[in-house]
FIVEX-561880 format. One record per residue: residue number from 1; chain; x, y, z negated of N, C-alpha, C in turn. Coordinates in steps of 0.2 Angstrom, whole numbers, always signed. Each point is the difference from the previous one (the first is absolute). Layout:
<nodes>
NODE     n   chain     n_X     n_Y     n_Z    ca_X    ca_Y    ca_Z     c_X     c_Y     c_Z
NODE   NUM       A       X       Y       Z       X       Y       Z       X       Y       Z
...
</nodes>
This chain:
<nodes>
NODE     n   chain     n_X     n_Y     n_Z    ca_X    ca_Y    ca_Z     c_X     c_Y     c_Z
NODE     1       A    +431    +417    -443      +2      -7      +1      +5      +1      -6
NODE     2       A      +4      -9      +2      +6      -2      -3      +4      +4      +4
NODE     3       A      +6      +5      -2      +6      +1      +4      +4      -2      +0
NODE     4       A      +3      -8      -4      +6      -1      +0      -3      -7      +1
NODE     5       A      -5      -4      -1      +1      -6      -3      +3      -6      +2
NODE     6       A      +0      +4      +8      +3      -7      +6      +6      +1      +0
NODE     7       A      +2      +7      -4      +7      +2      +3      +4      +4      -6
NODE     8       A      +0      -5      -5      +3      +4      -7      +7      +3      -1
NODE     9       A      +1      +5      +0      +5      +3      +2      +6      -2      -7
NODE    10       A      -1      -2      -6      +2      -1      -5      +8      -7      +4
NODE    11       A      -3      -5      +5      +1      -3      +1      +5      -1      +4
NODE    12       A      +1      +7      +2      +8      +2      +4      +4      +2      -1
NODE    13       A      +2      -2      -7      +4      +4      -3      +0      +6      -6
NODE    14       A      +3      +3      -1      +2      +5      -6      -5      -1      -5
NODE    15       A      +1      +5      -5      -2      -3      -7      -6      +7      +0
NODE    16       A      -7      -2      -4      -4      +6      -3      -4      -1      -3
NODE    17       A      +0      +6      -4      -5      +2      -6      -7      -3      -1
NODE    18       A      -1      -3      -4      -7      +1      -6      +1      +3      -6
NODE    19       A      -8      +0      -2      +1      +3      -8      +1      -5      -4
NODE    20       A      +0      +3      -5      +1      -2      -7      -6      -4      -4
NODE    21       A      -1      +0      -6      -4      -1      -7      -6      +5      +2
NODE    22       A      -4      -2      +4      -8      +2      +0      -4      +3      -5
NODE    23       A      -1      -5      -2      -2      -5      -8      +1      +7      -5
NODE    24       A      +6      -3      -2      +4      +3      -7      +1      +4      +1
NODE    25       A      +2      +6      +5      +0      +8      +2      -6      +5      +0
NODE    26       A      -5      -7      +5      -7      +7      -3      -3      +0      -7
NODE    27       A      +0      -7      -3      +1      -2      -7      +4      +4      -2
NODE    28       A      +5      -1      -3      +6      +0      -3      +1     +10      -2
NODE    29       A      +1      +3     +10      +1      +6      +0      -5      +5      +0
NODE    30       A      -4      -2      +4      -5      +5      -1      -9      -1      +0
NODE    31       A      +0      -6      -7      -4      +1      -5      -8      -4      +5
NODE    32       A      -1      -4      +6      -3      -3      +4      -2      -4      -4
NODE    33       A      -7      +0      +0      -6      -9      -3      +0      -3      +5
NODE    34       A      +4      -3      -2      +0      -6      +7      -3      -9      -4
NODE    35       A      -4      -1      -1      -3      -4      -1      +3      -9      +1
NODE    36       A      +1      -2      -2      +6      -9      +0      +4      +1      +6
NODE    37       A      +1      +6      -1      +8      +3      +6      -3      +3      +5
NODE    38       A      -5      +0      +1      -3      -1      +8      +0      +8      +4
NODE    39       A      +1      +0      +3      +4      +8      +1      -6      +2      +7
NODE    40       A      -2      -3      +1      -4      +0      +6      -6      +1      -2
NODE    41       A      -2      +2      -4      -4      +4      -5      -1      +5      +3
NODE    42       A      +5      +4      +0      +1      +8      -1      -3      +0      +6
NODE    43       A      +1      -3      +6      -1      +1      +8     -10      +5      -2
NODE    44       A      -3      -4      -6      -8      +2      +3      -2      +8      -1
NODE    45       A      +6      +4      -2      -2      +6      +2      +6      +3      -3
NODE    46       A      -3      +8      +4      +3      +4      +5      +9      +3      -4
NODE    47       A      +0      -2      -7      +4      +3      -4      +5      -7      -2
NODE    48       A      -3      -3      -2      +5      -9      +0      +6      -2      +8
NODE    49       A      -7      +5      +6      +2      -3      +7      +7      +5      -1
NODE    50       A      -3      +7      -2      +9      +4      +0      +4      -1      -1
NODE    51       A      -3      -5      -7      +8      -3      -5      +3      -2      +5
NODE    52       A      -2      -4      +0      +4      -7      +5      +2      +3      +7
NODE    53       A      -3      +4      +3      +5      +6      +6      +8      +1      -4
NODE    54       A      -5      +1      -6      +8      +7      -1      +5      -3      +0
NODE    55       A      -3      -7      -6      +6      -6      -4      +4      -3     +11
NODE    56       A      -1      -1      +4      +2      -3      +6      +4      +6      +1
NODE    57       A      -3      +5      +0      +4      +6      +3      +8      +3      -3
NODE    58       A      +1      -3      -5      +5      +1      -4      +6      -5      +3
NODE    59       A      -6      -4      +2      +6      -6      +1      +3      +0      +8
NODE    60       A      -5      +3      +4      +1      +2      +7      +3      +5      +2
NODE    61       A      +1      +6      -4      +4      +4      +0      +7      -1      +0
NODE    62       A      +2      -4      -4      +8      -3      -2      -2      -2      +6
NODE    63       A      +1      -6      +4      -1      -2      +4      +0      +5      +5
NODE    64       A      -5      +3      +2      +3      +7      +4      +6      +4      +0
NODE    65       A      +3      +3      -5      +3      +3      +0      +9      -4      +3
NODE    66       A      -1      -7      -3      +4      -5      +4      +2      -3      +4
NODE    67       A      -6      +1      +5      +0      -3      +6      -2      -7      +2
NODE    68       A      -6      -4      -7      +2      -7      +1      -7      -4      +2
NODE    69       A      -1      -1      +1      -7      -2      -1      -3      -4      -5
NODE    70       A      -6      -1      +1      -6      -4      -9      -2      -6      +4
NODE    71       A      +0      +0      -5      -7      -7      -1      -4      +0      -5
NODE    72       A      -6      +5      +0      -9      +0      -4      +0      -6      +1
NODE    73       A      -4      +0      -9      -2      -7      -2      -9      +5      -3
NODE    74       A      -5      -4      +1      -5      +1      -1      -1      -1      -8
NODE    75       A      -4      +5      -5      -2      +0      -7      -6      -3      +0
NODE    76       A      +1      -9      +3      -3      -4      -1      +1      -6      -2
NODE    77       A      +4      -1      -5      +5      -3      -1      -4      -7      -6
NODE    78       A      -4      +5      -4      -7      -5      -3      -8      -1      +2
NODE    79       A      +1      +1      +7      -6      +2      +3      -3      -5      +4
NODE    80       A      +0      -5      -6      +2      -9      +5     -11      -3      -5
NODE    81       A      -3      -5      +2      -6      +0      -1      -2      +1     -11
NODE    82       A      +6      -4      -1      +0      -4     -10      +1     +10      +0
NODE    83       A      +6      +4      +1      +1      +6      -2      -6      +5      +2
NODE    84       A      -2      +2      +3      -6      +0      +3      -6      +0      -6
NODE    85       A      -3      -4      +1      -3      -2      -3      -2      +2     -10
NODE    86       A      +9      +0      -2      +1      +2      -4      -3      +7      +0
NODE    87       A      +1      +3      +4      -2     +10      +2      -6      +0      +0
NODE    88       A      -1      -5      +3     -10      +0      -1      +0      +4      +8
NODE    89       A      +3      -4      +6      +0      +1      +7      -2      -6      +3
NODE    90       A      -6      +0      +4      -2      -2      +5      +6      -3      +3
NODE    91       A      -5      -6      +5      +7      -3      +6      +0      +6      +5
NODE    92       A      -5      +6      +0      -3      +2      +5      +7      +8      +0
NODE    93       A      -1      +1      -9      +3      +4      +0      +7      +1      +1
NODE    94       A      +2      -8      -3      +7      +0      -1      +2      +0      +9
NODE    95       A      -4      -1      +6      +3      -1      +6      +3      +7      +1
NODE    96       A      -5      +4      -4      +0     +11      +3      +4      +0      -2
NODE    97       A      +5      -3      -5      +3      +5      -5      +6      -3      +3
NODE    98       A      +3      -6      +2      +5      -6      +4      -1      +5      +7
NODE    99       A      -3      +2      +2      -2      +4      +7      +1      +9      -2
NODE   100       A      -1      +3      -6      +3      +8      -1      +5      +0      +0
NODE   101       A      +4      -3      -4      +7      -2      -2      +1      -1      +7
NODE   102       A      +1      -2      +4      +6      +1      +5      -6      +7      +3
NODE   103       A      -4      +0      +2      -2      +9      +4      +6      +3      -4
NODE   104       A      +1      +1      -6      +4      +5      -4      +9      -2      +3
NODE   105       A      +0      -5      +0     +10      +0      +1      -2      +2      +8
NODE   106       A      -5      -3      +4      -2      +3      +7      +0      +7      +3
NODE   107       A      -3      +5      -6      +0      +7      +0     +10      +2      -2
NODE   108       A      +0      -2      -5      +7      +0      -1      +3      +1      +7
NODE   109       A      +2      -7      +3      +3      -1      +6      +0      +4      +4
NODE   110       A      -3      +4      +2      -3      +4      +3      +1      +6      -1
NODE   111       A      +4      +1      -5      +1      +7      -1      +7      +0      -2
NODE   112       A      +5      -4      -3      +8      -3      -2      +2      -4      +5
NODE   113       A      +1      -4      +4      +1      -4      +5      +4      +5      +3
NODE   114       A      +7      -2      +5      +2      +6      +5      +5      -5      +3
NODE   115       A      +2      +1      +5      +5      -4      +4      +7      -4      -3
NODE   116       A      +1      -6      +1      +4      +0      -1      +1      -6      -6
NODE   117       A      -7      +3      -6      -2      +0      -6      -6      +0      -2
NODE   118       A      -1      -9      +4      -8      -6      +0      -3      +4      -9
NODE   119       A      -7      -3      +0      -3      -1      -7      -5      -5      +3
NODE   120       A      +4      -7      -3      -6      -5      -1      -3      +0      -3
NODE   121       A     -10      -2      +0      -4      -2      -6      +0      -9      +0
NODE   122       A      +2      +0      -7      -1      -6      -4      -7      -1      -4
NODE   123       A      -4      -7      +2      -6      +1      -3      +2      -4     -10
NODE   124       A      +0      +3      -5      +4      -4      -5      -5      -3      -5
NODE   125       A      +4      -8      -1      -3      -5      -1      -2      -2      -7
NODE   126       A      -3      -1      -6      +5      -1      -7      -6      -9      +0
NODE   127       A      +3      -1      -5      -1      -5      -1      -6      -3      -5
NODE   128       A      -5      -5      +1      -4      -1      -2      -2      +1      -6
NODE   129       A      +6      -2      -4      +0      +1      -9      +3      +4      -2
NODE   130       A      +7      +2      -4      +3      +2      -4      +5      +0      +5
NODE   131       A      +7      +3      +0      +4      -1      +3      +5      -4      -4
NODE   132       A      -1      +5      -4      +7      -4      -9      -2      -6      +0
NODE   133       A      -6      -4      +3      +1      -9      +0      +0      -5      +6
NODE   134       A      -4      -4      -2      +1      -6      +4      -8      +0      +2
NODE   135       A      +0      +0      +9      -4      -2      +2      -3      -7      +1
NODE   136       A      -8      -1      -1      -1     -10      +2      -4      +1      +5
NODE   137       A      +0      +3      +6      -3      -1      +5      +4      -5      +4
NODE   138       A      -3      -5      +4      +5      -2      +6      +0      +2      +5
NODE   139       A      +3      -2      +8      +2      +6      +4      -7      +2      +4
NODE   140       A      -4      -8      +0      -7      +1      +4      -5      +6      -4
NODE   141       A      +2      +0      -6      -3      +6      -4      +0      +6      +1
NODE   142       A      +5      +2      +0      +4      +3      -1      +0      +7      +6
NODE   143       A      +0      -7      +5      -1      +3     +11      -8      +2      -2
NODE   144       A      -5      -4      -2      -4      +0      +0      -3      +9      -5
NODE   145       A      +3      +1      -6      -2      +3      -5      +4      +8      +2
NODE   146       A      +4      +2      +4      +2      +5      +3      -1      +3      +9
NODE   147       A      -2      -7      +1      -1      +1      +9      -6      +6      -1
NODE   148       A      -2      +4      -3      -8      +6      -1      +6      +4      +3
NODE   149       A      +2      +2      -5      +7      +6      +1      +5      +2      +5
NODE   150       A      +0      -7      +0      +7      +1      +7      -5      -2      +4
NODE   151       A      -8      -2      +2      -3      +4      +6      -2      +8      +0
NODE   152       A      -2      -1      -7      -3      +9      +2      +6      +5      +3
NODE   153       A      +8      -1      -6      +6      +4      +3      -1      +0      +8
NODE   154       A      +2      -4      +4      +0      -7      +7      -6      +8      +5
NODE   155       A      -5      +1      -4      -6      +6      +3      +4      +7      +0
NODE   156       A      +4      -1      -4      +3      +9      +3      +5      +1      +1
NODE   157       A      +3      +7      -2      +7      +2      +3      +7      -5      -5
NODE   158       A      -6      -5      -4     +10      -2      -3      +3      -5      +7
NODE   159       A      +7      +2      -1      +6      -4      +5      +0      -5      -4
NODE   160       A      +0      -2      -5      +1      -8      -3      -3      +1      -9
NODE   161       A      +0      -6      -1      -2      +1      -8      +8      -4      -4
NODE   162       A      +1      +3      -7      +5      -3      -3      -4      -3      -9
NODE   163       A      +2      -5      -2      -3      -4      -6      +6      +2      -4
NODE   164       A      -2      +4      -6      +6      +3      -4      -2      -4      -6
NODE   165       A      +4      -1      -5      +0      -5      -6      +1      -6      +0
NODE   166       A      -1      -2      +3      -3     -10      +0      +6      -2      -3
NODE   167       A      -5      -6      -4      +5      -4      -5      +0      -7      +1
NODE   168       A      -5      -2      +7      -3      -6      +1      +4      +1      +7
NODE   169       A      +0      -6      +1      +3      -3      +5      -6      -2      +7
NODE   170       A      -5      -4      -5      -5      -2      +6      -5      +4      -1
NODE   171       A      -2      +7      -3      -1      +8      +2      +2      +1      +8
NODE   172       A      +7      -1      -4      +4      +4      +6      -2      -1      +7
NODE   173       A      +1      -8      -1      -2      -2      +7      -7      +1      +3
NODE   174       A      -5      -1      -1     -11      +3      -3      +4      +4      +7
NODE   175       A      +1      +8      -5      +3      +5      +3      -1      -1      +6
NODE   176       A      +9      -3      +3      +1      -1      +5      -1      -2      +6
NODE   177       A      -5      -4      -2      -4      -5      +3      -6      +4      +3
NODE   178       A      -1      +5      -5      -5      +3      +3      +0      +2      +3
NODE   179       A      +5      +7      +0      +4      +5      +2      +0      -3      +9
NODE   180       A      +3      -5      +2      +3      -5      +4     -10      +2      +5
NODE   181       A      -4      -2      -4      -8      -2      +1      -1      +6      +5
NODE   182       A      +3      +4      -5      -2      +9      +4      +2      +6      +3
NODE   183       A      +7      -7      +3      +5      +4      +4      +2      +5      -2
NODE   184       A      +0      +0      -5      +4      +6      -7      +3      -3      -3
NODE   185       A      +9      +6      +3      +8      +1      -3      +0      -3      -5
NODE   186       A      +0      -2      -5      +4      +0      -5      +3      -3      -3
NODE   187       A      +1      +3      -7      +8      +2      -3      -5      +0     -11
NODE   188       A      +7     -10      +2      -3      -1      -9      +5      +1      -7
NODE   189       A      +2      +3      -2      +1      +6      -9      -3      -5      -7
NODE   190       A      +6      -5      +0      +2      -3      -8      +4      +5      -2
NODE   191       A      -4      -2      -5      +0      +3      -9      +7      -5      -2
NODE   192       A      +4      +0      -4      +5      -4      -5      +1      +2      -8
NODE   193       A      +2      -3      -3      +0      +2      -5      +8      +0      -2
NODE   194       A      +2      +2      -5      +6      +2      -3      +5      -5      +0
NODE   195       A      -4      -7      +3      +8      -6      +3      -2      +0      +6
NODE   196       A      -3      +6      +6      +0      +1      +3      -4      -8      +6
NODE   197       A      -2      -5      -5      -7      -3      +3      -7      +2      +0
NODE   198       A      -5      -2      +0      -6      +1      +1      -4      -2      -7
NODE   199       A      -5      +2      +0      -2      -2      -6      +0      -7      -2
NODE   200       A      -1      -3      +5      -4      -9      -1      +9      -1      +1
NODE   201       A      +5      +1      +1      +6      -3      -1      +3      +0      +5
NODE   202       A      -5      -2      +5      +4      -2      +9      +5      +9      -1
NODE   203       A      +7      -4      +5      +5      +9      +4      -6      +1      +3
NODE   204       A      +3      +6      +1      +1      +3      +4      +1      -2      +9
NODE   205       A      +5      -3      +2      +0      -6      +2      -4      -3      +4
NODE   206       A      -3      -3      -4      -4      -7      +1      -8      +2      +3
NODE   207       A      -3      +6      -4      -5      +5      +0      +0      +3     +10
NODE   208       A      +8      +1      +0      +0      +2      +7      +0      -3      +6
NODE   209       A      +1      -8      -2      +2      -3      +5      -5      -7      +0
NODE   210       A      -4      +1      -5      -6      -2      -2      -8      +3      +7
NODE   211       A      +3      +6      -3      -6      +3      +4      +0      +2     +10
NODE   212       A      +6      -1      +2      +4      -1      +7      -2      -4      +1
NODE   213       A      +2      -6      -4      -3      -9      +3      -7      -1      -1
NODE   214       A      -4      +4      -4      -8      -3      +1      -3      +6      +4
NODE   215       A      +2      +8      +4      -3      +2      +5      +3      +0      +6
NODE   216       A      +7      -2      +1      +3      +0      +4      +4      +8      +1
NODE   217       A      +3      +0      -3      +3      +9      -6      -4      +4      +7
NODE   218       A      -5      +0      -1      -6      +5      -1      +4      +7      +0
NODE   219       A      -1      +0      -8      +2      +6      -4      +7      +6      +4
NODE   220       A      -3      +5      +1      +7      +5      +6      +7      +0      -4
NODE   221       A      -2      +0      -9      +7      -1      -4      -4      -1      -8
NODE   222       A      +4      -2      -3      -2      +0      -6      +3      +6      -4
NODE   223       A      -3      +4      -6      +0      +2      -6      +5      +0      -7
NODE   224       A      -1      +4      -3      +3      +1      -7      -4      +5      -4
NODE   225       A      -1      +0      -3      -4      +5      -6      -2      -1      -7
NODE   226       A      -4      +6      -4      +2      -2      -6      +4      -3      -2
NODE   227       A      +6      +0      +1      +6      -4      -7      +6      +6      +3
NODE   228       A      +4      +2      -7      +8      +2      +1      +5      -4      +4
NODE   229       A      -1      +5      +5      +8      -4      +0      +3      -5      -2
NODE   230       A      +3      +4      -4      +2      -6      -5      -2      -6      -2
NODE   231       A      -7      -4      +0      -1      -3      +2      -1      -6      +4
NODE   232       A      +3      +3      +8      -1      -3      +6      +9      +2      +3
NODE   233       A      +2      +3      -3      +8      -1      +5      +2      -5      -3
NODE   234       A      +2      -3      -3      +5      -5      +1      -3      -6      +4
NODE   235       A      -9      -2      +0      -1      -5      +5      +2      +2      +7
NODE   236       A      -3      +7      +2      +2      +3      +7      +8      +2      +2
NODE   237       A      +3      -3      -4      +9      +1      +2      +3      -6      +4
NODE   238       A      -4      -4      +2      +3      -5      +4      -2      +0      +7
NODE   239       A      -1      -5      +4      -1      -2      +4      -6      -4      +4
NODE   240       A      -4      +1      +7      -1      -7      -1      -4      +4      +4
NODE   241       A      -9      -4      +7      -2      +5      +3      -4      +1      -2
NODE   242       A      -5      -2      -7      -5      +2      -3      +3      +6      -5
NODE   243       A      +4      +4      -1      +5      +6      -1      -1      +2      +6
NODE   244       A      -1      +0      +7      -2      +3      +4      -7      +3      -2
NODE   245       A      -2      -3      +0      -9      -1      +1      -1      +8      -5
NODE   246       A      +4      +0      -6      -3      +7      -2      +4      +7      +4
NODE   247       A      -5      +5      -1      +1      +7      +5      -5      +5      -4
NODE   248       A      +0      -2      -7      -2      +6      -4      -2      -1      -6
NODE   249       A      +4      +7      -4      +3      -3      -9      -7     +10      -1
NODE   250       A      -4      -4      -6      -4      +6      -2      +1      -2      -8
NODE   251       A      +7      +1      -4      -1      -1      -8      -3      +2      -2
NODE   252       A      +1      -2      -8      -2      +4      -6      +3      +4      -2
NODE   253       A      +0      +7      -5      +7      +4      +0      +4      -2      -8
NODE   254       A      -7      -5      -5      +2      -2      -3      +1      -8      +1
NODE   255       A      +8      +0      -7      +2      -8      -1      -6      -2      -3
NODE   256       A      -3      -2      -1      -5      -1      -6      -5      -3      +2
NODE   257       A      +0      -6      -3      -4      -7      +4      -9      +1      +2
NODE   258       A      -2      -3      +1      -8      +0      +5      -4      -1      -7
NODE   259       A      +3      -2      -6      -4      +0      -7      -1      +7      -4
NODE   260       A      +7      +1      -1      +4      +7      -1      -6      +7      +2
NODE   261       A      +0      +0      +8      -4      +5      +2      -5      +2      -1
NODE   262       A      -7      -8      -2      -3      -2      +2      -4      +3      -9
NODE   263       A      +5      +0      -3      -4      +1      -8      +4      +7      -1
NODE   264       A      +3      +7      +5      +5      +4      -1      -7      +4      +1
NODE   265       A      -1      +6      -5      -4      +4      -2      +3      +6      +5
NODE   266       A      +6      +1      +1      +5      +5      +3      +2      -2      +8
NODE   267       A      +2      +5      +4      +3      -3      +7      +9      -1      +0
NODE   268       A      +5      -3      +0      +6      -2      +1      +0      +3      +6
NODE   269       A      +3      +7      +1      +0      -1      +7      +7      +2      +0
NODE   270       A      +4      -6      -3      +9      +1      +0      +3      +6      +6
NODE   271       A      +7      -4      +3      +3      +6      +2      +2      +1      +8
NODE   272       A      -6      +5      +2      +1      +1      +9      +7      -3      +2
NODE   273       A      +7      +5      -1      +4      +0      +1      +4      -9      +0
NODE   274       A      +0      -4      -5      +2      -4      +0      -4      -5      +2
NODE   275       A      -5      -1      +3      -7      -2      +5      +4      +1      +6
NODE   276       A      +2      +6      +1      +2      +1     +10      +4      -5      +0
NODE   277       A      +7      -1      -6      +4      -2      +2      -1      -7      +0
NODE   278       A      -3      -3      -3      -2      -7      +0      -2      -4      +6
NODE   279       A      -5      +5      +4      -4      -1      +7      +6      +2      +5
NODE   280       A      +4      +5      +1      +6      -2      +2      +3      -6      +0
NODE   281       A      +1      -2      -6      +5      -6      +0      -5      -6      +6
NODE   282       A      -8      -3      -4      -1      +1      +4      +0      -2      +7
NODE   283       A      -1      +6      +2      +0      +2      +9      +9      -2      +1
NODE   284       A      +3      +1      -3      +5      -6      -1      +2      -6      +5
NODE   285       A      -3      -3      -5      +0      -6      +0      -4      -4      +5
NODE   286       A      -6      +5      -1      -6      -4      +5      -4      +7      +7
NODE   287       A      +5      -1      +3      +0      +5      +8      -5      +0      +3
NODE   288       A      -4      -4      -3      -7      -1      +5      -5      +3      -3
NODE   289       A      +3      +2      -3      -7      +4      -6      -3      +4      +4
NODE   290       A      -7      +2      -1      -2      +5      +4      -3      +5      -2
NODE   291       A      -5      -2      -6      -5      +2      -4      +3      +5      -7
NODE   292       A      +1      +4      +0      +3      +2     -10      -5      +4      +0
NODE   293       A      -4      -3      -9      -5      +6      -3      +3      -3      -8
NODE   294       A      -6      +1      -6      +1      +0      -6      -9      -4      +0
NODE   295       A      +1      +0      -6      -6      -5      -5      +0      +0      -7
NODE   296       A      -3      +1      -3      -1      +1      -8      +4      +3      -3
NODE   297       A      -2      +7      +0      +4      +4      -3      +5      +6      +2
NODE   298       A      -2      -3      +8      +4      +8      +2      -2      +2      +5
NODE   299       A      +2      +6      +3      -3      +5      +3      +4      +4      +4
NODE   300       A      -4      +8      +1      +6      +2      +7      +7      -1      -1
NODE   301       A      +2      +4      -6      +5      +0      -2      +5      -7      +2
NODE   302       A      -3      -5      +1      +4      -6      -5      +1      -4     +10
NODE   303       A      -6      +3      +5      +0      -2      +5      +3      +4      +5
NODE   304       A      +2      +8      -1      +6      +4      +2      +5      +0      -4
NODE   305       A      +1      -4      -4      +9      -3      -4      +0      -7      +6
NODE   306       A      -2      -5      -1      +0      -4      +7      +2      +1      +9
NODE   307       A      -3      +8      +1      +0      +0      +4      +8      +3      +1
NODE   308       A      +1      +3      -6      +6      +3      +1      +6      -4      -2
NODE   309       A      +0      -5      -1      +3      -5      +1      +0      -3      +5
NODE   310       A      -4      -4      +2      +2      -2      +4      -3      +1      +8
NODE   311       A      -1      +5      +2      -2      +3      +7      +4      +2      +3
NODE   312       A      +5      +5      -4      +5      +1      +4      +6      +0      +3
NODE   313       A      +0      -7      +1      +3      -5      +7      -4      -4      +3
NODE   314       A     -10      +1      +1      -2      -6      +0      -5      +7      +5
NODE   315       A      +0      +3      +3      -6      +3      +3      -5      -5      +5
NODE   316       A      -4      +4      -1      -5      -6      +6      +2      -2      +7
NODE   317       A      +1      -7      +3      +1      +3      +7      -5      -2      +3
NODE   318       A      -6      +0      -2      -4      -1      +4      -6      +5      +4
</nodes>
C-alpha cells in the first residue's frame, strides 16, 4: 500500500526534484515509438520497461548525489479511456497498465530511497483531449471521466495523483472532486500560453481561485508545466494568496509557443544553464515552491542544472 498518502513529505518543507520531459526525451533522444505521445505503451514489453526504468534512474541518480527527495510520476499521462481506445487498449488493459506503471515506481523507490530523502509516487493524469487546446467537458462530466483512473491509482502504492497540462478549469475541478471522493491527495498543474494565460484566455489566478472555490481548496498545491519561464514569470511576480498555492514548476526548455512546438519536427532543448538560472529566480520570488522538474524538451541535463542552481541553499529539511 501507499507509503506517504496520509503524510506527504513535500508538504513539510524543503524542495524536491522530479523528472524532465519524458515523452520528448524518449522520442527525440532515444528513438522510442510512442504513438499519440503515450509512454505507457512501453510497459507492455520487457525492453520498453527497462527503457522507462533507465529513464527514471538518470534523475534518481541526480537526486541521490544531492541528497534530495524526489517525486516520481507514472508514465500514464495518456492512459485514460479516450487515448487508450485510440491505442487499442480495453478498459481492463488500461487499468493493468496504470497499475503496472505504479509497480515500476515502487520497485525504483525500494532501490533508491534513502533516509532523509523520501521518494513520493504520483499517479500522472493527462487531459481527456489535447494538452494544447481547450477542453469542452463540464466539471461533472470531467469528474465521472477521470474517476476510473484515479480509483485505479487509489488501489496501488501511489501516494497521490497529479493532473498535468490542464487547459480547462472545469476539467481541473472534476479531477479534484474525483480525487476527493477517492480520498487521494491531488495536485493540479495548468499549462499557460506565451502570455501567461490559459488557452481559454482565463488567467492563472482565475483558474486557481475557481478550482479552490469549487472544491474546498482540495488540491494540495498547484503547478505550472509545459511553458517556458519567460511565458509566466511576470504573472507570478506579484503577491496574493493564490500565488502561495503554486507549489511546483515543470517548465519547457524552449521559448517557442505551443503551436510552434506542435509543428516542429526537431527538438528545441534550449539552454539548461539558463533554465537553471530562471528557476533560481522563481524560487527566490516563490519560496513556497516544493517540486522542481522539467517538461517538453528537458532531460537530465536540465534537471541537473536546476538542482545546481536552486538546491545548494535549500537542502531538504524533512
